C-alpha positions, -999 to 999 in steps of 0.1 A, spaced: 404 445 163 425 464 137 395 474 116 369 476 145 358 503 169 356 498 206 327 512 226 336 508 263 307 509 288 321 520 321 305 504 351 311 522 384 338 508 407 352 484 382 385 502 373 369 518 343 388 551 347 421 532 348 411 512 317 401 544 299 434 561 307 454 530 296 436 530 262 439 567 258 476 563 262 479 533 239 460 547 210 486 574 200 514 548 204 496 525 180 488 553 156 451 549 162 427 579 161 406 585 192 379 608 205 372 618 241 339 635 248 350 655 278 322 666 302 297 654 325 264 635 322 229 648 331 243 679 347 261 661 375 293 676 388 289 707 368 314 734 375 326 765 356 347 744 332 324 714 328 300 709 299 278 680 289 297 652 271 266 645 250 267 681 236 304 675 227 295 643 210 266 659 191 289 686 178 320 666 169 324 659 132 307 626 125 336 615 102 360 619 131 339 596 152 336 570 124 373 570 118 382 566 155 394 533 169 385 544 205 358 566 218 354 576 254 331 598 274 299 600 293 275 595 264 242 577 267 231 550 243 203 571 229 228 599 221 252 574 205 224 559 184 214 594 174 248 600 158 259 565 146 231 540 141 208 559 116 235 555 90 
């Protein structure tokens, strides 16, 4: 997968958070760029420091996303397509 991107779909209660943390730790060791869209989805679990991950994804530089080997965050498929697929 040296020249590929990984889009990980987290299914609840399947160790997705653990898998995410492992990959987030490995990417810097491998010298691979990564992007994490911190935040929540659909306004769930909002607190004073939480934002929507989709908003982060919409605002991050597209070039940074395209150059990343690993992307994580609560981003729905329509938002992903909005930023990636049209090109």
